[in-house]
C-alpha positions as CSV (number, residue, x, y, z in Angstrom):
1,M,49.6,103.7,-195.1
2,K,47.2,104.8,-197.8
3,I,48.0,108.1,-199.5
4,H,45.0,110.2,-200.4
5,A,45.1,111.8,-203.8
6,Q,45.3,115.6,-203.9
7,P,42.3,117.5,-205.1
8,V,42.2,118.1,-208.8
9,T,43.1,121.7,-209.6
10,L,42.7,123.9,-212.6
11,D,46.3,123.3,-213.6
12,D,45.8,119.6,-213.4
13,L,42.9,119.8,-215.8
14,M,44.7,121.9,-218.3
15,A,47.8,119.6,-218.1
16,Y,45.5,116.6,-218.5
17,V,43.9,117.9,-221.6
18,D,47.4,118.8,-223.0
19,G,48.6,115.3,-222.3
20,Q,51.3,116.7,-219.9
21,L,50.5,114.8,-216.7
22,E,52.8,112.1,-215.4
23,S,51.3,108.6,-215.3
24,E,50.4,108.5,-211.6
25,R,48.8,111.9,-211.5
26,R,47.0,111.3,-214.8
27,Q,45.4,108.2,-213.3
28,Q,44.3,110.2,-210.2
29,V,42.8,112.9,-212.4
30,E,41.0,110.4,-214.7
31,A,39.5,108.7,-211.6
32,A,38.2,112.1,-210.4
33,I,36.7,112.8,-213.8
34,L,34.9,109.5,-213.9
35,A,33.5,110.2,-210.5
36,D,32.3,113.7,-211.2
37,H,29.9,114.5,-214.0
38,H,30.5,118.2,-213.9
39,L,34.3,117.7,-214.1
40,A,33.8,115.4,-217.0
41,A,31.7,118.0,-218.8
42,S,34.3,120.6,-218.2
43,V,37.0,118.5,-219.7
44,A,34.9,117.7,-222.8
45,E,34.3,121.4,-223.3
46,M,38.0,122.2,-223.0
47,R,38.8,119.6,-225.6
48,A,36.1,120.9,-227.9
49,Q,37.3,124.4,-227.6
50,R,40.9,123.3,-228.3
51,Q,39.8,121.6,-231.4
52,T,37.8,124.6,-232.6
53,L,40.8,126.9,-232.1
54,R,43.1,124.5,-234.0
55,T,40.7,124.2,-236.8
56,H,40.3,128.0,-237.2
57,Y,43.8,129.2,-236.4
58,G,46.1,126.2,-237.1
59,P,46.6,127.1,-240.8
60,V,48.0,130.5,-239.7
61,L,51.1,128.7,-238.4
62,N,52.1,127.8,-242.0
63,E,51.6,131.2,-243.5
64,T,54.5,133.6,-244.2
65,I,54.4,137.0,-242.7
66,P,54.6,139.8,-245.3
67,S,58.2,141.1,-245.6
68,R,57.1,144.7,-245.2
69,L,56.0,143.9,-241.6
70,L,59.4,142.4,-240.6
71,P,62.7,144.1,-239.6
72,A,65.4,143.6,-242.2
73,G,67.2,140.2,-242.0
74,H,64.4,138.4,-240.2
75,S,62.8,135.2,-241.5
76,G,59.1,135.8,-242.2
77,H,58.0,132.2,-241.8
78,M,59.8,131.5,-238.6
79,N,58.7,134.7,-236.9
80,W,55.1,134.3,-238.0
81,A,55.0,130.7,-236.8
82,K,56.2,131.8,-233.4
83,A,53.9,134.7,-233.1
84,A,50.9,132.7,-234.3
85,G,51.8,130.0,-231.8
86,V,51.8,132.5,-229.0
87,V,48.5,134.0,-230.1
88,L,46.9,130.6,-230.4
89,W,47.9,129.4,-227.0
90,V,47.0,132.7,-225.3
91,A,43.5,132.5,-226.9
92,L,43.3,128.9,-225.8
93,G,44.2,129.7,-222.3
94,A,41.6,132.5,-222.1
95,I,38.8,130.4,-223.5
96,T,39.7,127.3,-221.5
97,G,39.7,129.3,-218.3
98,S,36.3,130.7,-219.0
99,A,35.0,127.2,-219.8
100,I,35.6,125.9,-216.4
101,T,34.9,129.0,-214.3
102,A,31.8,127.3,-213.0
103,Y,33.8,124.5,-211.5
104,Y,36.6,126.6,-210.1
105,P,34.8,129.9,-209.2
106,G,37.7,131.1,-207.0
107,Q,40.4,130.6,-209.5
108,V,39.2,132.6,-212.5
109,S,38.4,136.3,-211.9
110,S,36.5,137.0,-215.1
111,R,34.8,135.5,-218.2
112,L,35.1,136.3,-221.8
113,T,32.1,138.2,-223.3
114,A,31.1,135.2,-225.3
115,A,31.1,133.0,-222.2
116,R,28.9,135.5,-220.4
117,E,26.4,135.5,-223.3
118,E,26.2,131.7,-223.2
119,V,25.1,131.8,-219.6
120,D,21.8,133.2,-220.7
121,L,21.1,130.0,-222.8
122,P,19.6,127.0,-221.2
123,R,22.5,125.0,-219.9
124,F,21.4,121.8,-221.6
125,V,21.6,123.6,-225.0
126,H,25.1,124.7,-224.3
127,Q,26.0,121.1,-223.3
128,A,24.4,119.8,-226.5
129,A,26.5,122.2,-228.7
130,V,29.7,121.3,-226.8
131,A,29.0,117.5,-227.2
132,H,28.5,118.1,-231.0
133,L,31.8,119.9,-231.3
134,A,33.6,117.3,-229.2
135,Y,32.3,114.2,-231.0
136,A,31.0,115.0,-234.5
137,P,34.5,115.5,-236.0
138,D,35.8,112.3,-234.5
139,V,36.6,109.7,-237.2
140,R,37.6,106.7,-235.2
141,H,35.3,106.8,-232.1
142,P,32.4,109.2,-232.7
143,V,30.1,106.9,-230.6
144,E,30.3,104.3,-227.9
145,I,27.9,101.8,-229.4
146,Y,27.2,101.7,-233.2
147,S,23.9,101.3,-234.9
148,D,24.5,97.6,-235.7
149,Q,23.9,97.1,-232.0
150,Q,21.0,99.5,-231.8
151,Q,18.8,97.5,-229.5
152,Q,21.7,97.1,-227.0
153,L,22.4,100.8,-227.3
154,L,18.7,101.8,-226.5
155,T,18.4,99.3,-223.7
156,W,21.6,100.6,-222.1
157,L,20.7,104.3,-222.4
158,S,17.1,103.6,-221.2
159,K,18.5,102.0,-218.1
160,R,21.0,104.8,-217.4
161,L,18.5,107.6,-218.0
162,G,15.6,106.0,-216.2
163,R,13.1,106.1,-219.1
164,Q,12.4,104.5,-222.4
165,I,14.8,106.0,-225.0
166,K,14.2,105.8,-228.7
167,A,16.4,106.8,-231.6
168,P,14.5,108.7,-234.3
169,N,14.6,107.3,-237.8
170,L,15.8,110.1,-240.1
171,A,16.1,108.2,-243.3
172,N,13.5,110.4,-244.9
173,A,15.8,113.3,-244.3
174,G,18.7,111.4,-245.8
175,F,20.5,110.6,-242.5
176,R,21.4,107.3,-241.1
177,L,22.1,106.6,-237.4
178,I,25.8,106.0,-236.7
179,G,25.2,105.2,-233.0
180,G,25.1,106.8,-229.6
181,R,26.8,107.4,-226.3
182,L,26.1,108.2,-222.7
183,L,27.2,111.7,-221.4
184,P,27.1,113.4,-218.0
185,G,24.1,115.6,-217.5
186,E,23.1,117.5,-214.4
187,L,22.9,116.5,-210.7
188,N,23.9,112.9,-211.2
189,K,21.5,112.6,-214.2
190,S,22.9,111.2,-217.4
191,A,22.3,112.4,-221.0
192,A,22.1,110.6,-224.3
193,L,23.7,111.6,-227.6
194,F,22.7,110.1,-230.9
195,M,24.8,110.8,-234.0
196,Y,23.5,110.8,-237.6
197,E,25.3,111.2,-241.0
198,N,24.2,111.8,-244.5
199,A,25.7,110.5,-247.8
200,A,27.9,113.6,-248.0
201,G,29.4,112.8,-244.6
202,Q,27.7,115.7,-242.8
203,R,26.7,114.9,-239.3
204,M,24.1,116.0,-236.8
205,T,23.6,115.1,-233.2
206,L,20.6,114.7,-231.0
207,Y,21.2,115.4,-227.3
208,L,18.5,114.6,-224.7
209,R,18.3,114.5,-220.9
210,G,16.1,115.1,-218.0
211,M,16.0,118.7,-216.8
212,A,17.6,119.4,-213.4
213,Q,14.6,121.5,-212.3
214,P,11.0,121.9,-213.6
215,T,11.2,123.9,-216.8
216,P,8.4,125.5,-218.7
217,E,7.6,123.8,-222.0
218,T,9.0,125.5,-225.0
219,A,8.3,125.6,-228.7
220,F,11.3,125.2,-231.1
221,Q,14.0,127.7,-230.5
222,V,17.3,128.1,-232.2
223,T,20.7,129.4,-231.3
224,E,23.9,129.5,-233.4
225,R,27.5,129.9,-232.2
226,G,30.7,129.2,-234.1
227,G,28.8,127.9,-237.2
228,I,26.9,125.3,-235.2
229,A,23.1,125.7,-235.1
230,T,21.1,124.0,-232.3
231,Y,17.3,123.6,-232.4
232,Y,16.0,122.9,-229.0
233,W,12.7,122.4,-227.1
234,V,11.5,121.2,-223.7
235,D,8.7,118.8,-223.2
236,R,7.7,118.6,-219.5
237,D,10.8,117.5,-217.7
238,W,12.9,116.6,-220.7
239,G,15.1,118.7,-223.0
240,Y,15.9,117.9,-226.6
241,A,18.6,119.6,-228.7
242,L,19.5,118.9,-232.4
243,S,22.9,120.4,-233.5
244,S,24.7,120.6,-236.8
245,D,26.6,122.9,-239.1
246,L,23.9,122.3,-241.8
247,P,21.6,125.2,-242.8
248,Q,19.0,126.2,-240.2
249,A,16.2,125.4,-242.6
250,T,17.4,121.8,-243.0
251,L,17.9,121.4,-239.3
252,K,14.4,122.8,-238.5
253,T,12.8,120.2,-240.8
254,V,14.7,117.4,-239.2
255,A,13.8,118.8,-235.7
256,S,10.2,118.6,-236.6
257,S,10.6,115.0,-237.6
258,V,12.3,114.2,-234.4
259,Y,9.6,115.9,-232.4
260,Q,6.9,114.0,-234.1
261,Q,8.6,110.6,-233.5
262,L,9.5,111.2,-229.9
263,I,6.7,113.4,-228.6
264,G,4.0,114.1,-231.2
């Protein structure tokens, strides 16, 4: 008799991202993620937020708490590490919960203020920033297909996105194409992500996908959250978003080049 897998819960997702699921359940959750683009996007966002928290607050674990703040006879380093660990994981739990509220609306009663603010942004811009945070820091596997197989990459992405996809040449701006990957988009539509790097090792990503609904065309707009700036625009039924931690002036210049090559 075939046993049907249980529905994936919020606890399952959090345990999966933490690497705490047993083998059989992990395989079931992975299968659900592969079959559900929205679920996959939620997991990517959770991982990106975990990495952001570790980057910003991880060093605190190694700091020594000032002796004046401790009761006599207590070890500053040990107590500070424990306290910092609690704060880090409480913050992680709060942010992770808000990140997947859209997928589990009945399981999370409220959102953080930052999460509420992001709802006002076009969803594809949020997805672009999350994708940048998730993959730009990756050293080993930042992309699925590298630039030495660029034609294969473009053919594959074009087929999956249902239109001719081009990778802009940003050599004049000092950036080389590393490669690209396929990402979940909206309503069974896929998205493409191209990653570029300059001689200093700084990276930027170009995210593009079809819009889920007809969207008015927009001129360049910019948003910045957590040190990541994203220039974005919509052309008919396609959205484009360029993300990086580079200065906004630099990013705007590159965005203009991208626009001219893809649309102008």
